[in-house]
mmCIF file of the N, C-alpha and C atoms, coordinates in Angstrom:
data_MODEL
# 
_entry.id   MODEL 
# 
loop_
_atom_site.group_PDB 
_atom_site.id 
_atom_site.type_symbol 
_atom_site.label_atom_id 
_atom_site.label_alt_id 
_atom_site.label_comp_id 
_atom_site.label_asym_id 
_atom_site.label_entity_id 
_atom_site.label_seq_id 
_atom_site.pdbx_PDB_ins_code 
_atom_site.Cartn_x 
_atom_site.Cartn_y 
_atom_site.Cartn_z 
_atom_site.occupancy 
_atom_site.B_iso_or_equiv 
_atom_site.pdbx_formal_charge 
_atom_site.auth_seq_id 
_atom_site.auth_comp_id 
_atom_site.auth_asym_id 
_atom_site.auth_atom_id 
_atom_site.pdbx_PDB_model_num 
ATOM 1   N N  . MET A 1 1  ? 2.863  4.369   -13.860 1.00 0.00 ? 1  MET A N  1 
ATOM 2   C CA . MET A 1 1  ? 2.761  4.284   -12.547 1.00 0.00 ? 1  MET A CA 1 
ATOM 3   C C  . MET A 1 1  ? 3.867  3.408   -12.036 1.00 0.00 ? 1  MET A C  1 
ATOM 4   N N  . ARG A 1 2  ? 3.972  3.760   -10.801 1.00 0.00 ? 2  ARG A N  1 
ATOM 5   C CA . ARG A 1 2  ? 4.882  3.187   -10.181 1.00 0.00 ? 2  ARG A CA 1 
ATOM 6   C C  . ARG A 1 2  ? 4.406  3.106   -8.720  1.00 0.00 ? 2  ARG A C  1 
ATOM 7   N N  . ALA A 1 3  ? 4.969  2.275   -7.666  1.00 0.00 ? 3  ALA A N  1 
ATOM 8   C CA . ALA A 1 3  ? 4.742  2.230   -6.490  1.00 0.00 ? 3  ALA A CA 1 
ATOM 9   C C  . ALA A 1 3  ? 6.082  1.555   -5.733  1.00 0.00 ? 3  ALA A C  1 
ATOM 10  N N  . ALA A 1 4  ? 5.937  1.940   -4.311  1.00 0.00 ? 4  ALA A N  1 
ATOM 11  C CA . ALA A 1 4  ? 7.202  1.733   -3.570  1.00 0.00 ? 4  ALA A CA 1 
ATOM 12  C C  . ALA A 1 4  ? 6.546  0.886   -2.470  1.00 0.00 ? 4  ALA A C  1 
ATOM 13  N N  . VAL A 1 5  ? 6.777  -0.235  -2.156  1.00 0.00 ? 5  VAL A N  1 
ATOM 14  C CA . VAL A 1 5  ? 6.104  -0.866  -1.076  1.00 0.00 ? 5  VAL A CA 1 
ATOM 15  C C  . VAL A 1 5  ? 6.712  -1.151  -0.038  1.00 0.00 ? 5  VAL A C  1 
ATOM 16  N N  . GLN A 1 6  ? 6.747  -0.985  1.306   1.00 0.00 ? 6  GLN A N  1 
ATOM 17  C CA . GLN A 1 6  ? 7.128  -1.256  2.721   1.00 0.00 ? 6  GLN A CA 1 
ATOM 18  C C  . GLN A 1 6  ? 6.394  -1.866  3.600   1.00 0.00 ? 6  GLN A C  1 
ATOM 19  N N  . ARG A 1 7  ? 6.827  -3.131  4.081   1.00 0.00 ? 7  ARG A N  1 
ATOM 20  C CA . ARG A 1 7  ? 6.151  -3.611  5.135   1.00 0.00 ? 7  ARG A CA 1 
ATOM 21  C C  . ARG A 1 7  ? 6.462  -3.031  6.540   1.00 0.00 ? 7  ARG A C  1 
ATOM 22  N N  . VAL A 1 8  ? 5.332  -2.862  7.078   1.00 0.00 ? 8  VAL A N  1 
ATOM 23  C CA . VAL A 1 8  ? 5.411  -1.894  8.545   1.00 0.00 ? 8  VAL A CA 1 
ATOM 24  C C  . VAL A 1 8  ? 4.654  -2.807  9.708   1.00 0.00 ? 8  VAL A C  1 
ATOM 25  N N  . SER A 1 9  ? 5.258  -2.502  10.812  1.00 0.00 ? 9  SER A N  1 
ATOM 26  C CA . SER A 1 9  ? 4.490  -2.976  12.153  1.00 0.00 ? 9  SER A CA 1 
ATOM 27  C C  . SER A 1 9  ? 3.348  -1.894  12.325  1.00 0.00 ? 9  SER A C  1 
ATOM 28  N N  . SER A 1 10 ? 3.685  -0.641  11.894  1.00 0.00 ? 10 SER A N  1 
ATOM 29  C CA . SER A 1 10 ? 2.453  0.352   12.169  1.00 0.00 ? 10 SER A CA 1 
ATOM 30  C C  . SER A 1 10 ? 2.721  1.586   11.051  1.00 0.00 ? 10 SER A C  1 
ATOM 31  N N  . ALA A 1 11 ? 1.743  2.281   10.572  1.00 0.00 ? 11 ALA A N  1 
ATOM 32  C CA . ALA A 1 11 ? 2.031  3.436   9.882   1.00 0.00 ? 11 ALA A CA 1 
ATOM 33  C C  . ALA A 1 11 ? 0.955  4.393   10.028  1.00 0.00 ? 11 ALA A C  1 
ATOM 34  N N  . ARG A 1 12 ? 1.096  5.492   9.729   1.00 0.00 ? 12 ARG A N  1 
ATOM 35  C CA . ARG A 1 12 ? 0.207  6.731   9.986   1.00 0.00 ? 12 ARG A CA 1 
ATOM 36  C C  . ARG A 1 12 ? 0.226  7.687   8.804   1.00 0.00 ? 12 ARG A C  1 
ATOM 37  N N  . VAL A 1 13 ? -0.662 8.533   8.588   1.00 0.00 ? 13 VAL A N  1 
ATOM 38  C CA . VAL A 1 13 ? -0.768 9.261   7.416   1.00 0.00 ? 13 VAL A CA 1 
ATOM 39  C C  . VAL A 1 13 ? -1.088 10.608  8.126   1.00 0.00 ? 13 VAL A C  1 
ATOM 40  N N  . THR A 1 14 ? -0.348 11.688  7.990   1.00 0.00 ? 14 THR A N  1 
ATOM 41  C CA . THR A 1 14 ? -0.695 13.094  8.752   1.00 0.00 ? 14 THR A CA 1 
ATOM 42  C C  . THR A 1 14 ? -0.647 14.038  7.540   1.00 0.00 ? 14 THR A C  1 
ATOM 43  N N  . VAL A 1 15 ? -1.942 14.826  7.647   1.00 0.00 ? 15 VAL A N  1 
ATOM 44  C CA . VAL A 1 15 ? -1.677 15.846  6.808   1.00 0.00 ? 15 VAL A CA 1 
ATOM 45  C C  . VAL A 1 15 ? -2.171 17.193  7.499   1.00 0.00 ? 15 VAL A C  1 
ATOM 46  N N  . ASP A 1 16 ? -1.560 18.021  7.389   1.00 0.00 ? 16 ASP A N  1 
ATOM 47  C CA . ASP A 1 16 ? -1.453 19.533  8.109   1.00 0.00 ? 16 ASP A CA 1 
ATOM 48  C C  . ASP A 1 16 ? -1.737 19.307  9.702   1.00 0.00 ? 16 ASP A C  1 
ATOM 49  N N  . GLY A 1 17 ? -1.025 18.509  10.267  1.00 0.00 ? 17 GLY A N  1 
ATOM 50  C CA . GLY A 1 17 ? -0.946 17.889  11.571  1.00 0.00 ? 17 GLY A CA 1 
ATOM 51  C C  . GLY A 1 17 ? -2.238 16.925  12.161  1.00 0.00 ? 17 GLY A C  1 
ATOM 52  N N  . GLN A 1 18 ? -3.108 16.938  11.089  1.00 0.00 ? 18 GLN A N  1 
ATOM 53  C CA . GLN A 1 18 ? -4.170 15.803  11.352  1.00 0.00 ? 18 GLN A CA 1 
ATOM 54  C C  . GLN A 1 18 ? -3.951 14.282  10.995  1.00 0.00 ? 18 GLN A C  1 
ATOM 55  N N  . VAL A 1 19 ? -4.353 13.328  11.750  1.00 0.00 ? 19 VAL A N  1 
ATOM 56  C CA . VAL A 1 19 ? -3.926 11.988  11.388  1.00 0.00 ? 19 VAL A CA 1 
ATOM 57  C C  . VAL A 1 19 ? -5.314 11.916  10.499  1.00 0.00 ? 19 VAL A C  1 
ATOM 58  N N  . THR A 1 20 ? -5.128 11.207  9.213   1.00 0.00 ? 20 THR A N  1 
ATOM 59  C CA . THR A 1 20 ? -6.092 11.037  8.158   1.00 0.00 ? 20 THR A CA 1 
ATOM 60  C C  . THR A 1 20 ? -6.167 9.507   8.111   1.00 0.00 ? 20 THR A C  1 
ATOM 61  N N  . GLY A 1 21 ? -5.081 8.467   8.458   1.00 0.00 ? 21 GLY A N  1 
ATOM 62  C CA . GLY A 1 21 ? -5.354 7.194   8.294   1.00 0.00 ? 21 GLY A CA 1 
ATOM 63  C C  . GLY A 1 21 ? -4.234 6.642   9.194   1.00 0.00 ? 21 GLY A C  1 
ATOM 64  N N  . GLU A 1 22 ? -4.409 5.196   9.540   1.00 0.00 ? 22 GLU A N  1 
ATOM 65  C CA . GLU A 1 22 ? -3.626 4.759   10.442  1.00 0.00 ? 22 GLU A CA 1 
ATOM 66  C C  . GLU A 1 22 ? -3.964 3.185   10.479  1.00 0.00 ? 22 GLU A C  1 
ATOM 67  N N  . ILE A 1 23 ? -2.785 2.360   10.438  1.00 0.00 ? 23 ILE A N  1 
ATOM 68  C CA . ILE A 1 23 ? -2.842 0.746   10.462  1.00 0.00 ? 23 ILE A CA 1 
ATOM 69  C C  . ILE A 1 23 ? -1.980 0.519   11.391  1.00 0.00 ? 23 ILE A C  1 
ATOM 70  N N  . GLY A 1 24 ? -2.024 -0.869  11.676  1.00 0.00 ? 24 GLY A N  1 
ATOM 71  C CA . GLY A 1 24 ? -1.167 -1.723  12.567  1.00 0.00 ? 24 GLY A CA 1 
ATOM 72  C C  . GLY A 1 24 ? -0.073 -2.210  11.427  1.00 0.00 ? 24 GLY A C  1 
ATOM 73  N N  . GLN A 1 25 ? 0.142  -3.583  11.645  1.00 0.00 ? 25 GLN A N  1 
ATOM 74  C CA . GLN A 1 25 ? 1.006  -4.284  10.931  1.00 0.00 ? 25 GLN A CA 1 
ATOM 75  C C  . GLN A 1 25 ? 0.322  -4.379  9.374   1.00 0.00 ? 25 GLN A C  1 
ATOM 76  N N  . GLY A 1 26 ? 1.085  -4.084  8.267   1.00 0.00 ? 26 GLY A N  1 
ATOM 77  C CA . GLY A 1 26 ? 0.702  -4.165  7.179   1.00 0.00 ? 26 GLY A CA 1 
ATOM 78  C C  . GLY A 1 26 ? 1.775  -3.455  6.003   1.00 0.00 ? 26 GLY A C  1 
ATOM 79  N N  . LEU A 1 27 ? 1.086  -3.082  4.852   1.00 0.00 ? 27 LEU A N  1 
ATOM 80  C CA . LEU A 1 27 ? 1.807  -2.492  3.907   1.00 0.00 ? 27 LEU A CA 1 
ATOM 81  C C  . LEU A 1 27 ? 1.732  -1.001  3.745   1.00 0.00 ? 27 LEU A C  1 
ATOM 82  N N  . LEU A 1 28 ? 2.853  -0.308  3.634   1.00 0.00 ? 28 LEU A N  1 
ATOM 83  C CA . LEU A 1 28 ? 2.719  1.158   3.460   1.00 0.00 ? 28 LEU A CA 1 
ATOM 84  C C  . LEU A 1 28 ? 3.104  1.174   1.899   1.00 0.00 ? 28 LEU A C  1 
ATOM 85  N N  . VAL A 1 29 ? 2.421  1.902   1.132   1.00 0.00 ? 29 VAL A N  1 
ATOM 86  C CA . VAL A 1 29 ? 2.442  2.003   -0.676  1.00 0.00 ? 29 VAL A CA 1 
ATOM 87  C C  . VAL A 1 29 ? 2.452  3.425   -0.799  1.00 0.00 ? 29 VAL A C  1 
ATOM 88  N N  . TYR A 1 30 ? 3.326  3.784   -1.432  1.00 0.00 ? 30 TYR A N  1 
ATOM 89  C CA . TYR A 1 30 ? 3.542  5.210   -1.963  1.00 0.00 ? 30 TYR A CA 1 
ATOM 90  C C  . TYR A 1 30 ? 3.496  4.998   -3.332  1.00 0.00 ? 30 TYR A C  1 
ATOM 91  N N  . ALA A 1 31 ? 2.362  5.364   -4.137  1.00 0.00 ? 31 ALA A N  1 
ATOM 92  C CA . ALA A 1 31 ? 2.050  5.428   -5.272  1.00 0.00 ? 31 ALA A CA 1 
ATOM 93  C C  . ALA A 1 31 ? 2.160  6.548   -6.454  1.00 0.00 ? 31 ALA A C  1 
ATOM 94  N N  . GLY A 1 32 ? 2.944  6.456   -7.472  1.00 0.00 ? 32 GLY A N  1 
ATOM 95  C CA . GLY A 1 32 ? 2.794  7.649   -8.291  1.00 0.00 ? 32 GLY A CA 1 
ATOM 96  C C  . GLY A 1 32 ? 2.092  7.158   -9.580  1.00 0.00 ? 32 GLY A C  1 
ATOM 97  N N  . VAL A 1 33 ? 0.796  8.176   -9.780  1.00 0.00 ? 33 VAL A N  1 
ATOM 98  C CA . VAL A 1 33 ? 0.197  7.975   -10.865 1.00 0.00 ? 33 VAL A CA 1 
ATOM 99  C C  . VAL A 1 33 ? 0.280  8.928   -12.070 1.00 0.00 ? 33 VAL A C  1 
ATOM 100 N N  . ALA A 1 34 ? 0.291  8.864   -13.232 1.00 0.00 ? 34 ALA A N  1 
ATOM 101 C CA . ALA A 1 34 ? 0.468  9.818   -14.208 1.00 0.00 ? 34 ALA A CA 1 
ATOM 102 C C  . ALA A 1 34 ? -1.150 10.142  -14.740 1.00 0.00 ? 34 ALA A C  1 
ATOM 103 N N  . ARG A 1 35 ? -1.126 11.145  -15.455 1.00 0.00 ? 35 ARG A N  1 
ATOM 104 C CA . ARG A 1 35 ? -2.426 11.501  -16.253 1.00 0.00 ? 35 ARG A CA 1 
ATOM 105 C C  . ARG A 1 35 ? -3.041 10.407  -17.151 1.00 0.00 ? 35 ARG A C  1 
ATOM 106 N N  . ASP A 1 36 ? -1.941 9.650   -17.781 1.00 0.00 ? 36 ASP A N  1 
ATOM 107 C CA . ASP A 1 36 ? -2.225 8.820   -18.928 1.00 0.00 ? 36 ASP A CA 1 
ATOM 108 C C  . ASP A 1 36 ? -2.653 7.505   -18.176 1.00 0.00 ? 36 ASP A C  1 
ATOM 109 N N  . ASP A 1 37 ? -2.317 7.064   -16.844 1.00 0.00 ? 37 ASP A N  1 
ATOM 110 C CA . ASP A 1 37 ? -2.454 6.016   -16.415 1.00 0.00 ? 37 ASP A CA 1 
ATOM 111 C C  . ASP A 1 37 ? -4.028 5.683   -16.041 1.00 0.00 ? 37 ASP A C  1 
ATOM 112 N N  . SER A 1 38 ? -4.381 4.299   -16.699 1.00 0.00 ? 38 SER A N  1 
ATOM 113 C CA . SER A 1 38 ? -6.043 4.055   -16.497 1.00 0.00 ? 38 SER A CA 1 
ATOM 114 C C  . SER A 1 38 ? -6.392 3.361   -15.472 1.00 0.00 ? 38 SER A C  1 
ATOM 115 N N  . SER A 1 39 ? -7.581 3.218   -15.457 1.00 0.00 ? 39 SER A N  1 
ATOM 116 C CA . SER A 1 39 ? -8.202 2.364   -14.320 1.00 0.00 ? 39 SER A CA 1 
ATOM 117 C C  . SER A 1 39 ? -7.630 1.096   -14.520 1.00 0.00 ? 39 SER A C  1 
ATOM 118 N N  . GLU A 1 40 ? -7.455 0.324   -15.687 1.00 0.00 ? 40 GLU A N  1 
ATOM 119 C CA . GLU A 1 40 ? -7.114 -0.577  -15.555 1.00 0.00 ? 40 GLU A CA 1 
ATOM 120 C C  . GLU A 1 40 ? -5.655 -1.187  -15.080 1.00 0.00 ? 40 GLU A C  1 
ATOM 121 N N  . ASP A 1 41 ? -4.908 0.193   -15.223 1.00 0.00 ? 41 ASP A N  1 
ATOM 122 C CA . ASP A 1 41 ? -3.455 0.142   -14.835 1.00 0.00 ? 41 ASP A CA 1 
ATOM 123 C C  . ASP A 1 41 ? -3.480 0.063   -13.374 1.00 0.00 ? 41 ASP A C  1 
ATOM 124 N N  . VAL A 1 42 ? -4.326 0.863   -12.549 1.00 0.00 ? 42 VAL A N  1 
ATOM 125 C CA . VAL A 1 42 ? -4.340 0.884   -11.202 1.00 0.00 ? 42 VAL A CA 1 
ATOM 126 C C  . VAL A 1 42 ? -4.941 -0.441  -10.640 1.00 0.00 ? 42 VAL A C  1 
ATOM 127 N N  . ALA A 1 43 ? -5.839 -0.942  -11.304 1.00 0.00 ? 43 ALA A N  1 
ATOM 128 C CA . ALA A 1 43 ? -6.446 -2.296  -10.709 1.00 0.00 ? 43 ALA A CA 1 
ATOM 129 C C  . ALA A 1 43 ? -5.148 -3.429  -11.001 1.00 0.00 ? 43 ALA A C  1 
ATOM 130 N N  . TYR A 1 44 ? -4.428 -3.439  -12.110 1.00 0.00 ? 44 TYR A N  1 
ATOM 131 C CA . TYR A 1 44 ? -3.348 -4.374  -12.213 1.00 0.00 ? 44 TYR A CA 1 
ATOM 132 C C  . TYR A 1 44 ? -2.353 -4.228  -10.879 1.00 0.00 ? 44 TYR A C  1 
ATOM 133 N N  . LEU A 1 45 ? -1.995 -2.862  -10.671 1.00 0.00 ? 45 LEU A N  1 
ATOM 134 C CA . LEU A 1 45 ? -1.004 -2.528  -9.719  1.00 0.00 ? 45 LEU A CA 1 
ATOM 135 C C  . LEU A 1 45 ? -1.538 -3.062  -8.380  1.00 0.00 ? 45 LEU A C  1 
ATOM 136 N N  . VAL A 1 46 ? -2.914 -2.715  -7.770  1.00 0.00 ? 46 VAL A N  1 
ATOM 137 C CA . VAL A 1 46 ? -3.536 -3.003  -6.554  1.00 0.00 ? 46 VAL A CA 1 
ATOM 138 C C  . VAL A 1 46 ? -3.310 -4.525  -6.386  1.00 0.00 ? 46 VAL A C  1 
ATOM 139 N N  . ASP A 1 47 ? -3.817 -5.466  -7.625  1.00 0.00 ? 47 ASP A N  1 
ATOM 140 C CA . ASP A 1 47 ? -3.850 -6.779  -7.328  1.00 0.00 ? 47 ASP A CA 1 
ATOM 141 C C  . ASP A 1 47 ? -2.267 -7.309  -7.178  1.00 0.00 ? 47 ASP A C  1 
ATOM 142 N N  . LYS A 1 48 ? -1.394 -6.772  -7.781  1.00 0.00 ? 48 LYS A N  1 
ATOM 143 C CA . LYS A 1 48 ? 0.013  -7.388  -7.893  1.00 0.00 ? 48 LYS A CA 1 
ATOM 144 C C  . LYS A 1 48 ? 0.429  -6.805  -6.610  1.00 0.00 ? 48 LYS A C  1 
ATOM 145 N N  . ILE A 1 49 ? 0.182  -5.944  -5.876  1.00 0.00 ? 49 ILE A N  1 
ATOM 146 C CA . ILE A 1 49 ? 0.743  -5.704  -4.473  1.00 0.00 ? 49 ILE A CA 1 
ATOM 147 C C  . ILE A 1 49 ? -0.169 -6.802  -3.301  1.00 0.00 ? 49 ILE A C  1 
ATOM 148 N N  . ALA A 1 50 ? -1.300 -6.694  -3.653  1.00 0.00 ? 50 ALA A N  1 
ATOM 149 C CA . ALA A 1 50 ? -2.142 -7.472  -2.911  1.00 0.00 ? 50 ALA A CA 1 
ATOM 150 C C  . ALA A 1 50 ? -1.889 -8.971  -2.964  1.00 0.00 ? 50 ALA A C  1 
ATOM 151 N N  . HIS A 1 51 ? -0.989 -9.429  -3.752  1.00 0.00 ? 51 HIS A N  1 
ATOM 152 C CA . HIS A 1 51 ? -0.469 -10.942 -3.700  1.00 0.00 ? 51 HIS A CA 1 
ATOM 153 C C  . HIS A 1 51 ? 1.007  -11.058 -3.773  1.00 0.00 ? 51 HIS A C  1 
ATOM 154 N N  . LEU A 1 52 ? 1.775  -9.804  -3.187  1.00 0.00 ? 52 LEU A N  1 
ATOM 155 C CA . LEU A 1 52 ? 2.991  -9.898  -3.102  1.00 0.00 ? 52 LEU A CA 1 
ATOM 156 C C  . LEU A 1 52 ? 3.260  -11.034 -1.873  1.00 0.00 ? 52 LEU A C  1 
ATOM 157 N N  . ARG A 1 53 ? 4.092  -11.889 -1.888  1.00 0.00 ? 53 ARG A N  1 
ATOM 158 C CA . ARG A 1 53 ? 4.135  -13.025 -0.840  1.00 0.00 ? 53 ARG A CA 1 
ATOM 159 C C  . ARG A 1 53 ? 5.512  -12.462 -0.065  1.00 0.00 ? 53 ARG A C  1 
ATOM 160 N N  . ILE A 1 54 ? 5.143  -11.342 0.884   1.00 0.00 ? 54 ILE A N  1 
ATOM 161 C CA . ILE A 1 54 ? 6.473  -10.757 1.736   1.00 0.00 ? 54 ILE A CA 1 
ATOM 162 C C  . ILE A 1 54 ? 6.046  -10.731 3.304   1.00 0.00 ? 54 ILE A C  1 
ATOM 163 N N  . PHE A 1 55 ? 5.040  -11.767 3.474   1.00 0.00 ? 55 PHE A N  1 
ATOM 164 C CA . PHE A 1 55 ? 4.926  -11.847 5.114   1.00 0.00 ? 55 PHE A CA 1 
ATOM 165 C C  . PHE A 1 55 ? 5.180  -13.448 5.574   1.00 0.00 ? 55 PHE A C  1 
ATOM 166 N N  . ASN A 1 56 ? 5.831  -13.496 6.672   1.00 0.00 ? 56 ASN A N  1 
ATOM 167 C CA . ASN A 1 56 ? 6.180  -14.851 6.923   1.00 0.00 ? 56 ASN A CA 1 
ATOM 168 C C  . ASN A 1 56 ? 5.174  -15.895 7.320   1.00 0.00 ? 56 ASN A C  1 
ATOM 169 N N  . ASP A 1 57 ? 5.454  -17.205 6.686   1.00 0.00 ? 57 ASP A N  1 
ATOM 170 C CA . ASP A 1 57 ? 4.583  -18.233 7.090   1.00 0.00 ? 57 ASP A CA 1 
ATOM 171 C C  . ASP A 1 57 ? 5.024  -18.845 8.396   1.00 0.00 ? 57 ASP A C  1 
ATOM 172 N N  . GLU A 1 58 ? 4.597  -20.106 8.611   1.00 0.00 ? 58 GLU A N  1 
ATOM 173 C CA . GLU A 1 58 ? 4.706  -20.812 10.019  1.00 0.00 ? 58 GLU A CA 1 
ATOM 174 C C  . GLU A 1 58 ? 5.911  -21.249 9.921   1.00 0.00 ? 58 GLU A C  1 
ATOM 175 N N  . GLN A 1 59 ? 6.661  -21.405 8.706   1.00 0.00 ? 59 GLN A N  1 
ATOM 176 C CA . GLN A 1 59 ? 8.226  -21.773 9.147   1.00 0.00 ? 59 GLN A CA 1 
ATOM 177 C C  . GLN A 1 59 ? 9.312  -20.737 8.809   1.00 0.00 ? 59 GLN A C  1 
ATOM 178 N N  . GLY A 1 60 ? 8.625  -19.141 8.928   1.00 0.00 ? 60 GLY A N  1 
ATOM 179 C CA . GLY A 1 60 ? 9.239  -18.262 9.230   1.00 0.00 ? 60 GLY A CA 1 
ATOM 180 C C  . GLY A 1 60 ? 9.982  -17.464 7.593   1.00 0.00 ? 60 GLY A C  1 
ATOM 181 N N  . ARG A 1 61 ? 9.538  -18.348 6.358   1.00 0.00 ? 61 ARG A N  1 
ATOM 182 C CA . ARG A 1 61 ? 9.840  -18.027 5.385   1.00 0.00 ? 61 ARG A CA 1 
ATOM 183 C C  . ARG A 1 61 ? 8.414  -16.843 4.667   1.00 0.00 ? 61 ARG A C  1 
ATOM 184 N N  . MET A 1 62 ? 9.056  -16.009 3.758   1.00 0.00 ? 62 MET A N  1 
ATOM 185 C CA . MET A 1 62 ? 8.180  -15.060 3.376   1.00 0.00 ? 62 MET A CA 1 
ATOM 186 C C  . MET A 1 62 ? 7.519  -15.702 2.102   1.00 0.00 ? 62 MET A C  1 
ATOM 187 N N  . ASN A 1 63 ? 6.351  -16.332 2.443   1.00 0.00 ? 63 ASN A N  1 
ATOM 188 C CA . ASN A 1 63 ? 5.368  -16.795 1.646   1.00 0.00 ? 63 ASN A CA 1 
ATOM 189 C C  . ASN A 1 63 ? 3.849  -16.526 1.883   1.00 0.00 ? 63 ASN A C  1 
ATOM 190 N N  . LEU A 1 64 ? 3.689  -15.693 2.426   1.00 0.00 ? 64 LEU A N  1 
ATOM 191 C CA . LEU A 1 64 ? 2.343  -15.176 2.487   1.00 0.00 ? 64 LEU A CA 1 
ATOM 192 C C  . LEU A 1 64 ? 2.061  -13.606 2.019   1.00 0.00 ? 64 LEU A C  1 
ATOM 193 N N  . SER A 1 65 ? 0.701  -13.550 1.278   1.00 0.00 ? 65 SER A N  1 
ATOM 194 C CA . SER A 1 65 ? 0.652  -12.037 0.975   1.00 0.00 ? 65 SER A CA 1 
ATOM 195 C C  . SER A 1 65 ? -0.241 -11.381 2.175   1.00 0.00 ? 65 SER A C  1 
ATOM 196 N N  . VAL A 1 66 ? -0.706 -10.103 2.020   1.00 0.00 ? 66 VAL A N  1 
ATOM 197 C CA . VAL A 1 66 ? -1.449 -9.226  2.519   1.00 0.00 ? 66 VAL A CA 1 
ATOM 198 C C  . VAL A 1 66 ? -2.824 -10.002 3.046   1.00 0.00 ? 66 VAL A C  1 
ATOM 199 N N  . ARG A 1 67 ? -3.369 -10.341 1.951   1.00 0.00 ? 67 ARG A N  1 
ATOM 200 C CA . ARG A 1 67 ? -4.601 -10.859 1.762   1.00 0.00 ? 67 ARG A CA 1 
ATOM 201 C C  . ARG A 1 67 ? -4.642 -12.673 2.600   1.00 0.00 ? 67 ARG A C  1 
ATOM 202 N N  . ASP A 1 68 ? -3.580 -13.248 2.513   1.00 0.00 ? 68 ASP A N  1 
ATOM 203 C CA . ASP A 1 68 ? -3.298 -14.515 3.274   1.00 0.00 ? 68 ASP A CA 1 
ATOM 204 C C  . ASP A 1 68 ? -3.168 -14.321 4.873   1.00 0.00 ? 68 ASP A C  1 
ATOM 205 N N  . VAL A 1 69 ? -2.651 -13.236 5.200   1.00 0.00 ? 69 VAL A N  1 
ATOM 206 C CA . VAL A 1 69 ? -2.569 -12.936 6.592   1.00 0.00 ? 69 VAL A CA 1 
ATOM 207 C C  . VAL A 1 69 ? -3.806 -12.081 7.135   1.00 0.00 ? 69 VAL A C  1 
ATOM 208 N N  . GLY A 1 70 ? -4.610 -11.451 6.321   1.00 0.00 ? 70 GLY A N  1 
ATOM 209 C CA . GLY A 1 70 ? -5.802 -11.112 6.566   1.00 0.00 ? 70 GLY A CA 1 
ATOM 210 C C  . GLY A 1 70 ? -5.561 -9.601  7.393   1.00 0.00 ? 70 GLY A C  1 
ATOM 211 N N  . LEU A 1 71 ? -4.300 -8.983  6.912   1.00 0.00 ? 71 LEU A N  1 
ATOM 212 C CA . LEU A 1 71 ? -4.372 -7.603  7.571   1.00 0.00 ? 71 LEU A CA 1 
ATOM 213 C C  . LEU A 1 71 ? -5.439 -6.670  7.137   1.00 0.00 ? 71 LEU A C  1 
ATOM 214 N N  . SER A 1 72 ? -5.655 -5.525  8.022   1.00 0.00 ? 72 SER A N  1 
ATOM 215 C CA . SER A 1 72 ? -6.726 -4.398  7.413   1.00 0.00 ? 72 SER A CA 1 
ATOM 216 C C  . SER A 1 72 ? -6.093 -3.431  6.576   1.00 0.00 ? 72 SER A C  1 
ATOM 217 N N  . ARG A 1 73 ? -6.540 -2.435  5.941   1.00 0.00 ? 73 ARG A N  1 
ATOM 218 C CA . ARG A 1 73 ? -6.140 -1.517  5.378   1.00 0.00 ? 73 ARG A CA 1 
ATOM 219 C C  . ARG A 1 73 ? -6.712 -0.294  5.270   1.00 0.00 ? 73 ARG A C  1 
ATOM 220 N N  . THR A 1 74 ? -6.183 0.812   5.132   1.00 0.00 ? 74 THR A N  1 
ATOM 221 C CA . THR A 1 74 ? -6.700 2.189   5.088   1.00 0.00 ? 74 THR A CA 1 
ATOM 222 C C  . THR A 1 74 ? -6.170 2.904   3.825   1.00 0.00 ? 74 THR A C  1 
ATOM 223 N N  . ARG A 1 75 ? -6.760 3.777   3.367   1.00 0.00 ? 75 ARG A N  1 
ATOM 224 C CA . ARG A 1 75 ? -5.961 4.916   2.234   1.00 0.00 ? 75 ARG A CA 1 
ATOM 225 C C  . ARG A 1 75 ? -6.007 6.245   2.894   1.00 0.00 ? 75 ARG A C  1 
ATOM 226 N N  . GLY A 1 76 ? -4.756 6.779   2.575   1.00 0.00 ? 76 GLY A N  1 
ATOM 227 C CA . GLY A 1 76 ? -4.816 8.193   3.040   1.00 0.00 ? 76 GLY A CA 1 
ATOM 228 C C  . GLY A 1 76 ? -5.108 9.184   2.074   1.00 0.00 ? 76 GLY A C  1 
ATOM 229 N N  . PRO A 1 77 ? -5.212 10.511  2.165   1.00 0.00 ? 77 PRO A N  1 
ATOM 230 C CA . PRO A 1 77 ? -5.768 11.479  0.989   1.00 0.00 ? 77 PRO A CA 1 
ATOM 231 C C  . PRO A 1 77 ? -4.323 11.339  0.083   1.00 0.00 ? 77 PRO A C  1 
ATOM 232 N N  . PHE A 1 78 ? -4.716 11.991  -0.990  1.00 0.00 ? 78 PHE A N  1 
ATOM 233 C CA . PHE A 1 78 ? -3.476 12.284  -2.089  1.00 0.00 ? 78 PHE A CA 1 
ATOM 234 C C  . PHE A 1 78 ? -2.955 13.620  -1.844  1.00 0.00 ? 78 PHE A C  1 
ATOM 235 N N  . PRO A 1 79 ? -2.163 14.348  -0.952  1.00 0.00 ? 79 PRO A N  1 
ATOM 236 C CA . PRO A 1 79 ? -1.804 15.685  -0.609  1.00 0.00 ? 79 PRO A CA 1 
ATOM 237 C C  . PRO A 1 79 ? -0.768 16.089  -1.668  1.00 0.00 ? 79 PRO A C  1 
ATOM 238 N N  . ALA A 1 80 ? 0.013  15.151  -2.330  1.00 0.00 ? 80 ALA A N  1 
ATOM 239 C CA . ALA A 1 80 ? 1.092  15.430  -3.443  1.00 0.00 ? 80 ALA A CA 1 
ATOM 240 C C  . ALA A 1 80 ? 0.338  15.645  -4.602  1.00 0.00 ? 80 ALA A C  1 
ATOM 241 N N  . LYS A 1 81 ? -0.858 16.043  -5.202  1.00 0.00 ? 81 LYS A N  1 
ATOM 242 C CA . LYS A 1 81 ? -1.392 16.314  -6.348  1.00 0.00 ? 81 LYS A CA 1 
ATOM 243 C C  . LYS A 1 81 ? -0.716 17.431  -6.954  1.00 0.00 ? 81 LYS A C  1 
ATOM 244 N N  . ARG A 1 82 ? 0.040  17.015  -8.006  1.00 0.00 ? 82 ARG A N  1 
ATOM 245 C CA . ARG A 1 82 ? 0.856  18.256  -8.864  1.00 0.00 ? 82 ARG A CA 1 
ATOM 246 C C  . ARG A 1 82 ? 0.255  18.109  -10.434 1.00 0.00 ? 82 ARG A C  1 
ATOM 247 N N  . ASN A 1 83 ? 0.668  18.905  -10.977 1.00 0.00 ? 83 ASN A N  1 
ATOM 248 C CA . ASN A 1 83 ? 0.342  19.170  -12.289 1.00 0.00 ? 83 ASN A CA 1 
ATOM 249 C C  . ASN A 1 83 ? 1.765  18.673  -13.141 1.00 0.00 ? 83 ASN A C  1 
ATOM 250 N N  . CYS A 1 84 ? 1.427  17.862  -14.134 1.00 0.00 ? 84 CYS A N  1 
ATOM 251 C CA . CYS A 1 84 ? 2.466  17.007  -14.714 1.00 0.00 ? 84 CYS A CA 1 
ATOM 252 C C  . CYS A 1 84 ? 2.591  17.475  -16.060 1.00 0.00 ? 84 CYS A C  1 
# 
């Protein structure tokens, strides 16, 4: 399982020309999951991402997580499903 995480001011998921998810400031996460990845693997990665300290605190230091700043979340569909 792999994930690429990007801090964004806004993001939108579009599938076949239809917007299926949209957020303001938050995290855009591209996740790759293999057939042999377990639900425990997914839970570990979600927890790790939720606690990344990549948002600025009052002093301008990257010291807050997405949970600390209370940002909303959305999930897009998984259109890139492929046989591996």
